[in-house]
N, C-alpha and C positions, 0 to 999 in steps of 0.2 A: 269312683275314692268320693265321693262327695265331701267330706272334712276339708282336703284339696281344695289351695284356692291358687290361683298366680303360678302356680307351676307354668316355668321354661325350659325346653331341651337346646339342644346343638342345636344355632342357625348357621345356616348353607346358601347364600342367594345360587340362586340361578343366573347364567351370563348367558347374553345372548349375541352371537355370532352373529355378523353381517348380514348371512344369508338368510336369516331370521330360524335358525334351528335355535331347542336351547342345552344348555352345559351344566350336570348338576358340578354345584362347590366342589362336591368332593372330589373333582378331576387333577384341580388346581392341589386340595390339601394334599395330597397323595402324596408330593412333591419335598412336603418335609416334615410329614411323620415319620419314624424313626429314627428321627436326623438328630442327633446331639449337638453339629458344627452348631443353629443357631436359634434361639430363643424362639423367639415367635417371628411369625411373617403373616403377611396378607396381602390380598389381591382385589382390588377396585376395580372394577370396572364403570367407568366415569361418560365413555358412551359409545356407542355399539362397534366406532374400530381403537379404541383407546383403553389399553387397563396399565395402569399401575401396577408395583411389585416393592412391600415393604418389608425389609427383611431387618433382624437384633439379633448379629451374628454372635454364638458365648463364645468369646478372647478377641482376640486378636481378628483379621478379616484377609485370612492366609490364600496366597494363591490359588491351595486347594480349595478354598470355601468359593475367590471367583467362579473358577472352571467346573462346578457343581451347579451356579451360578447361570452363566453359561451353558450347559446343558439341560437346569429345564428350560433356559426361551428357544434351542434348538426344538428342545420337545415340545412345547406349546407348536412352532413354527409346521414344526413337519404333521402333528398330527390334527392344524387343523390351517394350512394355508392361505393363503391368506383374508385372516380375517379378523388379525389384529392387528395392532400397534403395541407390542411390549417395549415401553419403556427401559433401560439399561437398571434396574436397580436401584431402589434408594435404602439408604444404612441410615436404620435410628437406634436410637439409646433407647426408647420403647415408643411402642405404637401404642397412641391415642386409642382407651377407650369409650364404646356407646356410653350414651347419655344414663343407660340401663347398669350397667358397669362391667356388662358384659363384653371381649378381648371376641367379633367378628374376624374365622378365616377368611371369607371370600365378602365382599362386601358388590351390589349394583345397583349401580344408581337407576340402568336402564329400564330394569322392570317397571320402576317406579312409572313410569313418561309411555312402556307397552302402551 
């Protein structure tokens, strides 16, 4: 369509494991799709070994929501053993958007340095 300009779709950064494999960002996002307990989430790979996880719960952060987040951490460790240090999830009232105004579900700073 020659009349369209500047159109960008969803962005899901790939993540890099410590042993050099690439993981599509959709792997991480799937934990929260169809999950009404959380308004927003973001996985941010800051180094090859470290991923920060930010969540904005819908309503109070109940014991059930905490257990769900623990299951996510456990699943990632099972699927990618010894690849990542996952900090406990950080609860935020609002997850900051990028300069473009987009909310990214996954961000990898590692790919910028590979």
